[in-house]
C-alpha positions in Angstrom: -22.4 12.7 17.0 -21.9 9.1 18.1 -20.9 7.3 14.7 -18.9 8.4 11.7 -18.3 6.6 8.3 -14.7 7.0 6.9 -13.1 5.3 4.2 -9.8 3.7 5.6 -7.1 2.3 3.3 -9.6 0.4 1.0 -12.7 0.0 3.2 -15.1 2.1 4.2 -15.6 1.7 8.1 -17.9 3.2 11.0 -16.5 4.4 14.2 -18.6 4.3 17.0 -18.1 6.2 20.3 -17.1 3.6 23.1 -19.2 4.8 25.9 -17.5 6.1 29.2 -14.0 5.5 28.1 -11.7 8.6 26.9 -7.8 8.9 26.4 -5.3 11.8 27.5 -2.1 12.6 26.2 -0.4 15.7 28.4 2.0 18.1 26.9 4.6 17.1 29.6 4.9 13.6 31.6 2.1 11.2 31.5 -1.4 11.1 33.4 -0.5 7.1 34.7 -3.2 7.9 37.2 -6.3 9.7 38.9 -4.3 11.8 40.7 -1.8 12.8 37.9 -5.3 13.4 35.9 -6.2 15.4 38.8 -3.3 17.6 38.8 -3.5 18.3 35.3 -7.0 20.1 36.1 -5.4 21.7 39.6 -8.4 19.9 41.3 -10.3 16.6 42.1 -12.3 14.7 39.1 -14.7 12.1 40.7 -15.5 9.0 39.4 -12.7 8.2 37.2 -10.4 5.0 36.8 -7.2 4.5 34.8 -7.5 1.6 32.8 -4.5 1.0 30.2 -1.7 2.7 28.7 -1.0 3.3 24.9 2.7 4.0 25.2 3.7 4.4 21.7 1.6 7.3 21.6 2.2 8.6 24.9 -1.7 8.2 25.6 -3.3 7.0 28.8 -6.8 5.6 29.0 -9.7 6.1 31.3 -13.0 5.6 31.9 -15.8 7.4 34.3 -17.8 5.2 36.4 -21.2 7.3 35.2 -21.0 7.3 31.3 -23.1 10.4 31.6 -20.5 12.1 33.0 -18.1 11.8 30.1 -18.8 14.7 28.4 -18.4 16.8 31.0 -14.9 15.1 32.3 -13.6 15.5 29.0 -14.7 19.3 28.3 -13.1 19.9 31.7 -10.0 18.0 31.1 -9.8 20.2 27.4 -9.5 23.4 29.6 -6.4 22.4 31.4 -3.5 23.9 30.2 -1.4 20.8 30.5 -3.4 18.7 28.3 -2.3 18.3 24.4 -5.4 15.8 23.7 -8.2 14.6 25.0 -10.2 12.3 23.0 -13.1 9.7 22.5 -12.3 6.3 22.1 -13.9 4.6 19.2 -15.0 0.7 18.0 -14.7 -0.2 14.4 -17.0 -3.2 15.3 -18.1 -5.1 18.2 -14.9 -6.9 18.7 -13.7 -7.6 22.8 -11.0 -5.1 23.1 -11.3 -4.0 19.5 -11.5 -0.2 20.7 -9.2 2.5 18.9 -7.8 6.3 19.6 -7.4 8.8 17.7 -4.0 10.0 18.2 -3.9 13.6 17.0 -2.5 13.2 13.7 -3.6 12.4 10.4 -2.2 11.2 7.2 -3.0 13.4 4.1 -2.4 12.6 0.4 -2.9 15.2 -2.2 -3.4 14.6 -6.0 -0.4 15.1 -8.2 -1.9 18.4 -9.7 -2.8 20.0 -6.7 -0.2 23.0 -6.5 1.4 23.7 -2.8 -0.3 27.1 -2.6 -3.6 25.4 -2.6 -2.0 22.4 -0.1 -1.2 25.2 2.3 -4.5 26.9 2.0 -6.5 23.6 2.6 -3.9 22.5 5.8 -4.8 26.2 7.3 -8.4 26.0 6.8 -8.5 23.0 9.4 -5.6 24.0 11.3 -3.1 21.4 10.2 0.6 21.4 10.5 2.9 19.2 8.4 4.8 16.9 10.7 7.0 15.2 7.6 6.6 14.1 4.5 5.8 10.3 3.5 8.3 8.8 0.9 6.3 5.7 0.5 3.0 7.9 -0.7 3.6 10.2 -3.6 2.1 13.7 -2.1 1.5 12.4 1.1 2.2 14.1 4.7 1.6 13.2 8.2 0.0 16.4 9.6 -0.9 17.5 13.3 -3.8 18.9 14.7 -3.5 22.5 16.6 -5.6 24.6 18.7 -6.5 26.3 15.5 -8.0 22.8 14.6 -11.7 23.6 15.2 -12.7 20.0 15.3 -11.7 16.1 15.9 -9.5 14.1 13.4 -12.6 12.2 12.5 -14.7 14.7 11.7 -11.8 16.7 9.7 -10.9 13.5 7.9 -14.6 13.0 6.4 -14.6 16.3 5.3 -11.5 15.9 3.5 -12.4 13.1 1.7 -15.2 14.8 0.1 -12.5 17.3 -1.7 -11.5 17.0 -5.3 -7.8 17.3 -4.7 -7.5 15.1 -1.9 -6.5 11.3 -2.4 -6.4 10.2 0.8 -7.4 11.6 4.5 -7.5 9.3 7.3 -6.9 9.8 11.3 -4.1 8.0 12.8 -5.0 5.6 15.2 -3.7 3.8 18.3 -5.0 0.1 18.3 -4.6 -2.6 20.7 -2.9 -5.6 19.0 -3.8 -9.3 19.6 -1.0 -12.3 20.3 -2.3 -14.9 18.2 -1.1 -17.7 20.8 -3.7 -19.9 22.6 -2.5 -21.2 26.0 -3.8 -24.5 26.9 -2.9 -27.6 28.9 -1.8 -30.1 26.5 1.8 -31.1 27.6 4.2 -33.1 25.2 8.1 -33.4 25.1 9.3 -33.2 21.5 9.3 -30.7 18.6 7.4 -32.8 16.3 6.4 -30.0 14.1 10.1 -30.4 12.7 10.0 -33.9 12.5 7.1 -36.3 13.3 7.6 -39.6 13.7 4.0 -40.9 14.7 5.0 -42.4 17.5 2.6 -41.0 19.6 -1.0 -40.3 20.5 -2.0 -37.7 18.6 0.8 -37.5 16.1 0.9 -38.8 12.6 3.9 -39.3 10.6 5.1 -36.8 8.0 2.6 -34.0 9.8 5.9 -31.9 9.8 8.0 -29.5 7.9 10.7 -31.8 6.7 13.5 -29.7 8.8 16.1 -32.4 8.4 16.1 -32.5 4.8 16.6 -28.7 4.1 19.0 -28.9 6.9 21.5 -31.3 4.2 21.7 -27.7 3.1 21.8 -25.4 5.3 20.7 -24.5 9.3 20.9 -21.1 7.8 23.4 -18.3 7.1 24.4 -15.9 9.9 23.9 -13.0 7.4 20.6 -13.4 7.1 18.5 -11.4 9.9 15.2 -12.4 10.8 13.1 -9.7 12.7 10.9 -10.9 15.3 8.3 -7.8 16.3 6.3 -8.9 19.4 5.8 -8.2 22.9 9.5 -8.7 24.6 12.4 -11.1 24.5 14.6 -13.1 26.9 17.8 -12.3 25.1 19.6 -13.8 27.9 17.9 -17.1 27.4 21.2 -19.8 26.3 19.3 -20.3 22.8 19.8 -16.6 21.8 22.7 -15.5 24.2 25.1 -16.6 21.5 28.0 -14.3 20.3 26.8 -12.4 17.0 23.1 -14.1 16.9 21.6 -10.7 18.3 21.7 -7.7 16.1 20.1 -4.1 15.9 17.6 -4.8 19.0 15.2 -2.2 19.8 12.0 -1.7 22.0 9.7 0.7 20.7 7.3 0.2 23.7 9.8 1.7 26.0 11.8 3.6 23.5 15.1 2.4 23.9 17.4 -0.7 22.8 16.9 -3.3 25.2 13.6 -5.4 24.1 13.7 -7.8 27.4 10.2 -8.3 28.8 9.0 -5.5 30.7 5.6 -6.5 31.9 4.4 -9.5 33.5 3.0 -11.5 30.9 5.9 -10.5 28.3 6.3 -14.0 27.5 5.2 -14.2 23.6 7.9 -13.2 21.7 10.8 -15.4 23.6 8.4 -18.3 22.3 8.1 -17.1 18.9 11.6 -16.3 18.6 12.7 -19.7 19.2 10.4 -21.5 17.1 12.5 -19.5 14.1 15.8 -19.2 15.1 16.6 -20.9 18.7 20.5 -21.7 18.2 21.7 -25.5 18.1 23.8 -25.6 21.0 23.7 -29.0 22.2 20.8 -28.5 24.6 17.0 -27.4 25.1 15.2 -26.7 21.6 16.5 -25.5 17.9 14.7 -23.3 15.5 14.0 -24.1 12.1 16.9 -21.7 11.3 19.3 -21.6 13.9 22.2 -20.2 12.5 20.5 -17.1 11.2 20.7 -14.0 13.0 18.1 -12.6 15.2 16.8 -8.9 15.5 14.4 -8.6 18.3 11.9 -5.6 18.3 9.8 -5.1 21.0 6.5 -3.6 20.1 3.8 -2.5 22.7 0.3 -3.6 23.7 -1.2 -0.6 21.9 0.4 0.5 18.5 -0.8 3.2 15.9 -0.4 4.1 12.3 2.5 6.1 13.1 4.2 3.7 15.2 3.8 0.6 12.5 5.6 3.1 10.2 8.8 3.4 12.7 8.4 -0.7 13.2 8.7 -1.3 9.2 11.4 1.7 8.7 13.6 0.5 11.2 13.6 -3.2 9.8 14.2 -1.6 6.4 16.9 0.8 7.7 18.6 -2.0 9.8 18.8 -4.6 6.6 16.2 -7.3 8.1 15.6 -10.0 5.5 12.9 -11.5 7.4 9.9 -10.0 9.6 7.6 -12.3 11.5 4.9 -10.7 13.1 2.4 -13.0 15.3 -0.1 -10.7 16.0 -3.2 -8.7 14.4 -5.1 -5.7 15.7 -7.5 -6.9 18.4 -10.6 -5.5 16.4 -12.2 -8.2 13.6 -12.8 -5.7 11.2 -9.8 -3.8 10.9 -8.6 -2.1 7.1 -5.1 -1.1 7.2 -5.0 2.5 6.8 -2.9 3.8 3.6 0.0 4.9 5.7 -0.1 1.3 7.0 0.0 -0.2 3.3 2.4 1.9 2.0 5.2 1.6 4.6 4.5 -2.6 4.3 4.9 -2.1 0.7 7.7 -0.2 1.0 9.6 -2.8 3.2 8.3 -6.0 1.1 9.6 -4.3 -2.0 12.9 -1.9 -1.0 14.0 -3.5 1.9 16.8 -5.8 2.3 20.8 -5.0 1.8 20.1 -5.8 -2.0 16.6 -3.6 -2.0 15.0 -7.0 -3.2 12.5 -6.8 -0.5 11.8 -8.2 3.1 10.0 -11.2 3.4 6.9 -10.5 5.8 4.4 -12.6 7.5 1.4 -12.0 9.3 -0.5 -14.8 11.4 -3.6 -15.2 10.4 -5.6 -15.1 13.3 -7.1 -17.9 15.7 -11.0 -16.9 15.5 -12.2 -19.3 13.2 -13.2 -16.7 11.1 -12.6 -15.6 7.6 -9.8 -13.1 6.7 -12.1 -11.2 4.8 -15.7 -11.8 5.2 -18.7 -12.6 7.9 -19.2 -14.5 10.6 -22.4 -14.4 13.0 -23.3 -11.0 11.3 -19.7 -9.8 12.1 -17.6 -8.6 9.8 -14.1 -9.9 9.5 -11.4 -7.8 7.6 -7.7 -8.6 8.9 -6.3 -6.0 7.3 -2.6 -6.9 8.0 -3.0 -10.8 6.9 -4.7 -9.2 3.9 -2.0 -7.4 2.7 -0.9 -8.1 -0.9 2.6 -8.2 -0.1 2.3 -10.2 3.2 2.4 -14.1 3.5 -0.5 -14.7 5.7 0.0 -18.1 7.8 -2.5 -20.6 9.0 -2.3 -23.4 11.0 -2.3 -27.4 10.9 -1.9 -29.6 13.4 0.1 -33.0 14.5 -2.7 -35.0 12.3 -1.8 -33.1 9.2 -5.5 -31.7 9.4 -6.9 -27.9 10.0 -6.2 -26.5 13.0 -9.9 -25.6 13.9 -9.3 -21.9 15.3 -7.3 -21.1 12.4 -9.0 -18.2 10.4 -9.5 -19.1 6.9 -10.5 -18.0 3.2 -9.5 -17.1 -0.1 -6.5 -14.9 1.3 -4.5 -17.3 3.1 -0.8 -18.1 1.6 -0.1 -21.3 3.3 -0.1 -23.3 6.7 2.2 -24.6 9.3 2.3 -27.1 11.7 0.9 -26.1 15.1 -1.3 -26.8 17.9 -4.8 -28.3 17.7 -7.0 -30.5 19.3 -7.0 -34.0 19.1 -3.1 -32.8 18.2 -0.3 -31.9 20.5 1.1 -28.4 21.4 4.7 -27.0 20.4 7.8 -27.0 22.4 9.6 -23.9 22.2 12.0 -21.1 24.3 10.3 -19.7 27.2 11.2 -16.5 29.1 13.4 -17.9 32.0 12.2 -17.9 36.0 8.5 -18.4 37.1 7.5 -15.5 34.8 7.2 -17.1 31.9 4.7 -19.9 30.3 6.4 -22.5 32.7 8.9 -22.4 35.5 11.3 -23.9 33.2 13.5 -22.2 30.7 11.5 -23.9 27.9 7.8 -24.3 27.2 5.3 -27.4 25.8 2.1 -25.2 25.5 2.8 -23.1 22.7 0.6 -22.9 19.6 -1.9 -20.8 17.4 -1.3 -19.0 14.5 1.4 -17.6 16.7 3.7 -20.4 16.3 3.0 -21.4 12.5 4.1 -17.6 11.8 7.6 -17.9 13.0 8.1 -21.2 11.5 7.3 -20.1 8.0 9.7 -17.3 9.0 12.2 -19.7 9.5 12.0 -21.4 6.2 12.0 -18.2 4.6 15.7 -17.7 6.3 16.7 -21.2 5.0 15.5 -20.2 1.5 17.3 -16.5 1.6 20.2 -18.8 2.9 21.2 -20.8 0.1 19.9 -17.8 -2.4 20.1 -14.4 -1.2 19.4 -12.6 -4.7 15.7 -14.0 -4.5 13.2 -11.0 -4.2 10.7 -11.5 -1.5 8.2 -11.9 -4.1 10.0 -14.8 -5.4 10.4 -16.6 -1.8 6.8 -16.5 -1.5 6.4 -18.1 -4.8 8.6 -20.8 -3.9 7.1 -21.4 -0.4 3.6 -21.7 -1.8 5.0 -24.1 -4.8 6.3 -26.7 -2.6 4.1 -26.7 0.0 2.6 -30.2 0.5 -1.5 -30.4 -0.2 -2.6 -32.0 2.7 -6.2 -33.4 3.8 -7.2 -33.1 0.0 -10.5 -34.9 0.8 -11.6 -32.2 3.0 -9.6 -29.2 1.9 -11.6 -27.9 -1.0 -8.6 -27.1 -3.1 -9.1 -25.4 -6.4 -6.2 -24.9 -8.8 -3.9 -25.8 -6.0 -5.4 -23.4 -3.5 -7.0 -24.5 -0.2 -9.6 -21.9 1.7 -8.3 -23.8 4.7 -5.0 -24.3 4.2 -3.8 -21.7 1.5 -1.5 -23.5 -1.0 -0.6 -26.3 1.7 1.7 -27.1 4.9 5.2 -25.9 4.4 7.8 -28.4 3.3 10.9 -26.7 4.3 13.1 -29.6 2.5 11.4 -28.8 -1.0 11.5 -24.9 -0.7 15.2 -25.0 0.1 16.1 -27.6 -2.7 14.3 -25.7 -5.1 15.9 -22.3 -4.0 19.1 -23.9 -4.3 18.6 -25.3 -7.7 18.5 -28.8 -7.3 15.1 -29.4 -8.5 16.0 -28.8 -12.2 13.2 -26.1 -12.2 13.6 -22.8 -13.0 13.3 -20.1 -10.3 10.1 -17.6 -10.4 10.6 -14.2 -10.9 8.4 -11.2 -11.1 7.8 -8.3 -12.9 5.5 -5.3 -11.7 4.5 -2.8 -14.7 2.3 0.3 -13.9 0.1 3.0 -15.6 -0.2 6.2 -14.0 -3.3 6.9 -16.4 -5.1 9.7 -14.7 -7.9 9.5 -17.5 -11.6 10.3 -16.8 -14.3 7.8 -16.7 -17.1 9.7 -18.3 -20.9 9.1 -17.5 -22.2 6.3 -19.6 -19.1 6.0 -21.2 -15.6 4.3 -21.8 -12.1 4.6 -21.2 -9.5 2.2 -22.0 -5.8 1.6 -21.6 -3.0 -0.9 -22.3 0.1 -2.1 -20.7 2.5 -3.8 -22.8 4.5 -6.9 -21.2 7.5 -7.5 -22.7 8.8 -10.6 -21.9 8.3 -14.1 -23.9 7.7 -15.7 -20.7 4.9 -18.2 -19.1 2.4 -16.6 -16.1 2.9 -18.6 -13.2 0.8 -15.8 -10.9 -0.5 -12.4 -11.7 -1.7 -9.7 -9.6 -4.0 -7.1 -11.4 -4.0 -3.9 -9.3 -6.3 -0.8 -9.9 -7.3 2.8 -8.6 -10.6 4.0 -9.7 -12.0 6.9 -8.3 -15.8 7.1 -8.9 -18.6 8.5 -6.5 -20.7 5.3 -7.3 -19.0 1.9 -7.8 -22.2 0.1 -8.5 -22.1 1.8 -11.9 -18.6 0.4 -12.6 -17.7 -2.8 -15.0 -14.1 -3.5 -15.4 -12.6 -6.2 -17.8 -9.1 -7.4 -18.5 -8.3 -8.4 -22.0 -5.0 -10.8 -21.8 -2.5 -10.7 -24.6 -3.8 -14.4 -25.8 -7.5 -13.2 -26.1 -10.5 -13.5 -24.0 -11.8 -11.2 -21.6 -11.4 -11.5 -17.6 -14.2 -9.4 -15.8 -12.5 -7.8 -12.6 -15.5 -5.5 -11.3 -19.1 -6.0 -12.5 -21.9 -3.9 -10.8 -20.9 -4.8 -6.7 -20.2 -2.2 -3.9 -23.4 -0.2 -4.5 -23.5 3.2 -3.4 -19.7 2.6 -2.3 -17.5 5.1 -3.4 -14.1 4.2 -5.4 -12.5 0.8 -6.3 -8.8 0.4 -5.1 -8.1 -2.9 -4.6 -5.7 -5.7 -6.1 -6.9 -9.2 -7.8 -4.2 -11.8 -7.4 -4.2 -14.9 -8.9 -2.9 -16.8 -5.4 -6.1 -15.7 -3.6 -9.1 -16.0 -6.5 -7.8 -18.7 -8.7 -10.7 -19.3 -10.4 -10.5 -15.5 -12.0 -7.2 -16.2 -13.7 -7.6 -19.7 -14.7 -7.4 -18.8 -18.7 -4.2 -17.1 -18.3 -2.2 -19.2 -16.0 0.3 -21.4 -17.9 -0.3 -18.8 -21.0 2.4 -16.6 -22.5 2.5 -13.3 -20.6 4.2 -11.1 -23.8 2.1 -8.6 -25.6 -0.8 -6.0 -24.5 -2.9 -6.4 -21.3 -6.0 -4.4 -22.3 -8.0 -2.7 -19.6 -11.4 -1.6 -20.5 -13.1 0.4 -17.9 -17.4 1.0 -18.4 -19.5 3.7 -16.4 -22.8 1.6 -17.2 -25.3 3.9 -15.5 -26.3 7.8 -15.2 -25.2 10.6 -13.1 -21.9 9.4 -11.6 -18.8 9.9 -13.0 -14.8 8.9 -12.0 -11.3 8.4 -13.0 -9.0 5.9 -13.9 -6.1 7.2 -11.7 -3.5 4.2 -12.4 -3.2 0.0 -13.0 -0.9 -2.4 -12.8 0.2 -6.0 -13.8 2.4 -8.0 -11.8 3.6 -11.2 -13.5 5.3 -14.4 -11.9 7.0 -16.2 -14.5 9.3 -19.2 -14.6 
């Protein structure tokens, strides 16, 4: 079977075998060369070549020069006593370099009414061993395939997803990341993104973040920690090598506490960190939040479900305030697994020293594609940037126009100044010596949404520096509300949101002033209420439920979450009735034969959907009505929730 359809997170994806490639994990050591792989078999294996390493999962990637010999080679390796995992590589779409590797572990989440004996019976049936319980997924576990597992994790997951007692069954994957920087040759010597005077070609006065106005309030508090997750950091650079600047460094690629560059091209992280927090020391460059602390976390060119959990759990445990990620999965169509979505949600809602949630930012990407849609017949689904708790950052250029490469769509949160023709590029810190982007300690050749993201992270750090009691949701709201609506003629703004610019280009002065309470506006707060309903949806029937919102406040923003299990999504019609009257149709028969309706509806992403409730009172009963409109298929309303951001 060369194709397998599985549900991953909220999406259905098709796994297709990549011809000629396979991955190996040994019980001990690493098969880092052709000879090492031959040694595990005890005899030569012809026509194979080592091509890459997925270090976080201790897996090595090989290709066979004759694709027809792939199965024969893999079968021979599986017989070797030193082999632990021998697996095909799979593509989720046709993205170059977008292949994934099943790691040999899975995420399983049982329904609450499944007793322990039944759980053990199911695990035993498929030869699965529990590695750990997941505190961010109720009744969820990471499990490992064993010698008793008779099928690969994809096939096991496909069968488990059909079981009534299973909420989630997903194979854990190792995936290659794509760093969101576009190296070009355009040079410039000034940090125009902080203060653009318009005094040169490709510069428009005011196309910046208004940094100097924000710095009148703060240059950043030393107890606010910005965690940058990236490919490596030159910690000896004079803009980072400052007493007390660096806290809790970690390298998840090498499994140690030294996140300095390892590979020849480990230059991206140093540049990103400089944009956010480069120290003000009288020389070189300055970050937007130079006074804040820096938590450097080196990742790996290949990540996995489990390594994403490790990355974000580390940031939670070490009390990061802001998490900046200038990368995505290499595959254009990459839905987050339930495990990934769960740990990011945990960080965004339970992180930080005061448990008010980490502010998490992801680059929107540089492919000029929709974040969630299609282009040229190819599906785009940028799972990390689409996570509802994340700030998805696009790019504008030095002329206050959209950077033509920047990904777009109703899910885009914000944009920030970066590179883009005919404008200029970003000057920032560079890895010292000849291995960086330049031969100097600084580069004037950075850009992409890679640069826009840490710039916005720096702003989040300044906001928390003047008001550390804000929740992560409130910081996100402040940044959106205070952004400048640039390029209004072409921006396609509707109710304050543009698919090209999000809520606009960040304005550091306005955001920090508002967080400090100087604008006279009440700061936004968010209250989330959820009902675990567990009501059946009968054939041709109706299921209803109410959530009573207790506060007499005005709706600034709303998010409605649904978790509906159903065997035919196209049968469903879902209506929300606000306390003040009227109806909002959340879902009306779309999705055809796809199963389940598990998603969030946010006014920040779909402003037209919630026009009738923005600005009205939130107090009272929010009524949900789920209707089955056709015969045969049935389902269950597991849970639903309403999050109201108010002022």
